[in-house]
N, C-alpha and C positions, 0 to 999 in steps of 0.2 A: 184818560187813560185809553187804550186801544183795544175795543171788545175782540176783535179776533186773534188777538195776541194768544189765550189760553188755547182755543182748539189746537193752532199750530204748535204750540208748546206740548200737549198732549198727545199731539202725532206723532213728533219726535221721541218722546219718551217712549211710548208704545212699541215705534219701530226699533228702538235701542234693545228694549227687553226683549222682544220676538228675536232678535239677532244674537244677543249673548245667551239666551236661554233661562229660564226660571233660576237656576242656580245662583246668577249675578245676583239677582233681587234679593235671594235667600241670604245671600252673605252679608247683605248691609246692615247695618247696626240698627236696634230700635232706638227710639227717641223718647226719653220723657223730660217735660217743661212743666216746671211748677212754679207758678207765680202767686206772690202775696200783693195783698192791697197796702201801700201806704208803709212800707218797712223800709226804713232809710238805710243806708249803708251801715253807719255807725253804730247800731242799735245790736249787737253781737258780742259774744265774749271774744271772739277769735279776732274783732275789728277794734278791742280795746274797750268797750262798754264795762265800766265797774258794777253795774248793777244789774244787768239781765242775765238769765240762765239758759243758755241756749246750748246744750252738750252735744244734742246731735248734729246740729248744723256747724259745731266746731270741730267737730271728728269730720264731717264731709269737708270741710273749708282743708283739712290736712291731705285730704286726698284729692283735691281739684285744684285746675288751674283758677286762680281768684285774681279778676280784672277789679284793680284797686281802684280805678280810675272810670267805673262803669257810669253812663249817665243816662238819665230820661230825658233825652232831648226837649221834649214838651211835657214838663210833670204833670201831665193830669191824667185821670185814667183812660177814657177813650181814645185819644191822641196814641199812647203808648200801645194799646192794644192793637189798635189798627195797624201802627208802625211794624208790631211784631207780626204780624199775618202776612202783612205784603211787602214788607222791606222796603217801603217806601217813606218819604218824610210826611209830617201833617198837611204841608202846603199843596202836596201833589194828589193825596187820597182823600184830603179835603176834611179830615175827622181832627180840628182843631179846638172843639168844643166838646162838651160831653153831650149823649143823647141824641146824635145824629146818625144816621146808615151809612154803612160802609155799603159800595157799590157792589151788587150782588155778582159783577161781572170781574169783579177784582182776581189778581191772579193770586191766591193765598199759599203759603206752605201746605195746609192741608189738601189743597187740590193738587198740589205738583207731587207730592209724597204718596198720595192715593194713585195718581196716574203711574206711578213707579213700583207699584207693588205692594204698597203699605197699607195694614189696617190703620184707620185714624179715630180718634177718640178726644171728646171734650167733656170735661168735666167741670162744674162750678159756676164762676160768674163770666161773663161774656162782652155786655155793654157796649157793643158796636153794632146794634141792630135798629135802635132809635124810634121803635114802633110801641114804646111803653115798657116799663121798667119789669112788669109782672104778666107781659102777654107772651101768649104763645109764638114760638118762632117755627116755622115750616122749613121742612129739609133743603127746599130751594134757596132758604136764607142762611145756610148752617156753612157757609163757606168751605165744604170740601169734607166737613167731620160726618162719620156715619153714627159711629156710637156717641150717644147725646144725652147727657143728664145735666141741664145748664136753665139757668134763670138769667134773663139778662142784667140787673142789680138787685140786690139787696143787702142792707147791713143788720137786719133782724137775725141774727145768727144762732138763734134758739128758737125762730119761728119761721124757718127759710122753706122756700118752695122752689120746686123746679119742673119741668117738662121733660119727658123722654120721647117715645115714639109716636105719641098722640098728643090731641089738643087738653086731655085730663091733667089736673094740675096735682103734682104731688108732692110729698112732703118728707124732707131730711128728718131722720129723727134726732132730737137733742141738739147738740151744739154742731152746727153745719159741717164745720173743716173735719171734725172725725167721721162723720159720715160719707163725707165725700170723698175722704182718704180710704175708706174701708172700702167702697165701691170701686176706686182707683185700684186699689190692691187685688181686688176680685179679677178687674178687666187684665190685671198683668198677669195674674195665675192662670186664666183662662189660655190667654194669647201666648204665652211662655211656651205652651205643649204643643201648638201648630206649626212652629219653626218658620211662619210668615213673620217680616218685620213688621211692629207696629209703630205709630207714633200716639203719644197720649199728652195732653195738656191738661194740668189740674190746676185750678184756679180758685185760690181763696180771698174771701173777704177780708178778715183780720189781717194785719191789726189795724185797719182803719177804723176811726170812730163809729159807732159809741165806744167808748173806750172802758166802760165798767160793765161788760158783757160776757167777760169770759166766765167760763165753770168757776166756782167759789175756791175749789182747791187752788186755782192757780191765781187767784185774786188773793188767797191767805198767803202768798209769798212775799208779797211786796210791801212792805211798811213806807207809805209817802215820805213819812220823817226822816229816814234813813238814807235816802237816794241822794248820790251825788248829781249835781247838775253841771251841765255844761257850761261853762265862763261867759258865754255870749247871752246867757239867759237873763235879762233884769232884775235886779231883786225887788222890784215890785210885783213881778210875776211868779216868785219863784214859790209860793205856796200853791198857786194854781197849778205850777206846771208840775211840782211834785205829785200831786194829785192826780193828774192826766197820765204822769209816766208809769203810775202803779198799774193802772188800768192798761195802759198800753203793753208795757212790759207781761203781763198776765197772758193776755193774748198771745205775745212771741214765745213764751213757755209754752203755752198749749199749741202750739204749731211745730215748735220744736218736737213735742210727742209723736204729733201726726208725722214729722217727718221720717222718725225715726222708725214708726210701723212701716210707711211706705219702704224705706231703705232695706229693712229687715226682708220685706216681701218680696223685692227684687232679687236678693241675695240667695233666700230660700227656694224661689223658683227658679233658680240658675239662668234668670235673665240678667244680672248685674254684670256679667262680661261681656254681653253683646249689646249693651245700652248706653248711649251717650246722655248723661244727664246733666240738665242745668235748671240752676234756680237764681230767681232774680224777683224785682219786683216793680210795678208800674210807676210807683215814683216815693219819695220819701214822705216826712213830714216834718216841720219846722218845731213843734211840741215846744213853744217859748223862746226859741232861741232867735236871736234879732228881734225881741218882743213880738215874735207873730206866731201863727198856728197854720197847721196843713199845709197845702201845697202851691204850685204855680209859680212860685218865686225862684229867682235865679241862684238863690244861696245852697251850699253844698248839702244841707239838711233836707231840702226838696227836691234837687236833681242828682245827687248821687244815689245808687241803689247797690244790693249785694248783686253779685256775679259768680256764681260757683259753677265751674264747668268739669265735670268729671266721664270719662270715656274707656271702650275698654283699651287694653294695653296693645292690643292689634293697632290699633291706630297711632300710637306712637308719642309719648310725650310722658313728663315727670310733672308731680304737683309743684307748683310754685307760684308766686305773683307776678302779673304783668302790670306795667303802668301806663301803656298805652289806653287812651280814651276809647272807649266804644259805645257806640248809641244806640237807640232802639231800633233803627231800622237796619242796623248790621247783624241782627239775632238771627233773622230767617236766612239769609246766603251763608252765613257762619253754619248754621247748623246743616244745611244742604252740602254746603261745602264737608263736612266731616261725614257726611252720608255716602258722599261720592256721586249725589244729584245734580245735574247742570242746574244751574241757576237762570230763572227767566230774565229777559233783558228789560222786564218791567221793574226789575228791582235797582233801588237806588244806595243800597247800604253795601258796606263793604264784607268781605269773606275774609274772618280772622282765624279760619281754621289752618293756615299754612303756618301762622304766627303761634297759633296753640300748640303746634307740632314743633317749633322752636325754630321757622324760618320767618323772614322779613315782615316787618309791620307794615300791613297796605295802607296804612294811613300816614298823615303827616303831624301825628302827636296832637292834633286839636280839632275839636268836635264843638257845633253848635248847638246853643242852648235858645229857647225862645219862648215868648208868648204872643199869639198872635192877636186873641181878643180877650182881655181879663174876663172874669165873670163869678157868679157865685160869691163865695166868702171872701174873694179878692177882686171885686168888682170896683171901679173907678171911684165911686162915694167912698171908698175906705182904703186909698192909696193905691189901687191895683192900677197896672200901666202896660202897655205893649213895651216888648224888649227884644233884642237880639244880642247874642254874647258869644264868646266862644269860652271853653273850658280846657286848657291844655294840662299837660302832668302836672305842671308848676303853678299856673295862673289861672284867673277867673275874669274876664272884662266883658263888660254889658253897656249897652248904650238903651238909651228909650227914645222916644221921637224928639226928644228935645236935645240929646246929644250925649256923652260919655257921663254913664252914671255911677259903675261900681268897677274898682280894679283892685284884685287882691294876690300878694303872694304867698300862694296855700302851703307854701313849705315853710316859711318863717311865721304865718299868720294863720294856722290852720283852722281859728275860729273865726275869721273873716271879721275881727273887729277892726280893722285900720284901713280905710277906705282910701287907695293912693290916686283917686281921680283929683286932678287938680295941684298934686303936690310938686313941686319946681323939681326936686330932684330927681323924679320919676316921669319927666315929660318924653324924656326918649322913649322908655318902656311903654309907657300909654300910646304914644305916635305907633310904635310898633304893632302892639295889640290892636289897635286901630285899624291898621293898614292890615293885618291878618284877617279880621272880622270882614272887612270889604272886601276881600279877596274872596273868603268863602261865600260869603252871599252874593258875590256874582257868580261863582261856580255853580251855584243852586238857584239861580234866576230869582232871587228873593229880593225886590226893590223895597222891603220894609216900609209896609203903608199902614193908616190908622186899621184898627179892629174891624169897625163898620165896613169899611171896603171889601173885607174878606166876606164878613156875613152877607152882604149884598150879592157877591160874587157867587157864591155858593146856594143863595137863595134861602136862609135860614131864617125863622123866625125867632127874636129872643124878647123876653120880658125885659123890666125897667134894670135888672141888676145884671142884664147880658148874659143871661142864662137860658138856654132852649128849655121852653116847658115840656116836662115829660108826664105822663100818665103813670101811678103806680098799678 
C-alpha cells in the first residue's frame, strides 16, 4: 500500500468541499451499514427458509434492492471486514486469516467519508486490530471512526464488553445486540437533528455460535423436532443439525427485532428518507450442509451472504432483485458511489451504484472466492485446503492446489449435491470455467501459492492448526 495516497485524497476532498460549499456536503445521504456475523443468505423468510421468523428483514427486503448472488469472497470474519473497510482484496490488504491487524495507513471508508464532512460511528464488533480480542483500541487505530463503542471480538453475547473514549472497559447490559442497537438508535436521533451527514456501522456478533445463548423467549420459538432441513444435510447429522439450527434461528429472530427497532428509529427521527441503508453479513454458516459446519468452505451456505440496499428516493431506483455477483471489496466503492464521494485509487472493488440505479453491470457476472491459508476448525488435519474459485450467476467452479475440485450448476442443483468435475458430458463447461478462473486470477495478480507462502510473506506467526494466536 502507498502511505501518501491518503493525505493526497483528503486534500482533494477538502478542496472540493471548499469549492462547492458546505451545502454540497449537507445534501449527501447518511449511510447506515449493519453487519451480522455468520448469517447465511438462505436463512430468511424472504429467501425461502421454511423455519425462521424474520418479518422485519422480510419487509426490508421488499423495500430494497436485493443482491441474490452476494458473495463473501473469503468467507472468514477478519478478511471480510478488512475488505469492507478498504475496498481491497484479502491478498492486497493482507488480512487473510483472523486476528491480524489492518495497516493503520489503510485508506478506509470512514477516513474518506470523514474527510467529506461526515460524522463517523462504529458500534459492536471490529476484529481487524489484531492486538488481542479484549484489548483497548486507541483512536489512532480506529481507521477513521470518531464515535466508538467497540470490542475487537467476543461471542459472550450476554457478558459482553466494549470501550468508548478511554481505556476503561465497559459492559453492554443484557444481550449485547439489543444494547448495541439501542445505542445506535440514540446516535441516529442525535445526529438527525444536526443536518450533517453521518455514517454508522453497527456490527452484531450473532448468529455466530455459541448457538444456544439467545434470550429464552427466542429459543422457545423453535422446536428442533419440527425443523425442515436442507436436503444436503446427511442423515447421520440430522439430529445435531436440528439442535444447532434451533439455536441459530433464535439468534436470527432476536436480531430481527433489533432491526425493527433501528428501522423504526430512522423513520421516526426523519432520517430514513436521507439514508442509504445496507444490511449484510461477513460470511455464512454450513450448519450441517455437505456434512460440514461453520465457514471458510467454498459452498453456497458459507460464501453467499444477504445483501439488502435501501436508499432515498432521490437517488433513483425501485426495489428488485439483482443477479450480478457482488463481492466484499465492492461494498466500499458502491457506498461511496451512492453518496457521490470520489472513490480512492487504492480501491480494487467495483462500484455498483450505477447498476443499483438501473444502469450497466460494472462486472462480468463472475467473482472470485478463495481460501489463502486454511485455519482453525477447517485446518489441514480435518480436510481444510487452499482454493481459488469463481461464483457466477449460475455456476460455482473451484480448484485446489492439486487441480479441479468442484463444479456445480446452481440453477439445476441449488443444494450443490452433484459435482460435475470430471463428468465427460460437462468437459466443455469445465474447461470454460477453468479458463475464466485463470483469467480472473491473472487480472488480480494471484499466482495461487500454498498457504504457508502467504504466512511467511506477511510475517504472521501461526500455531499447529494454522491459527494466529490471540489474547482474550
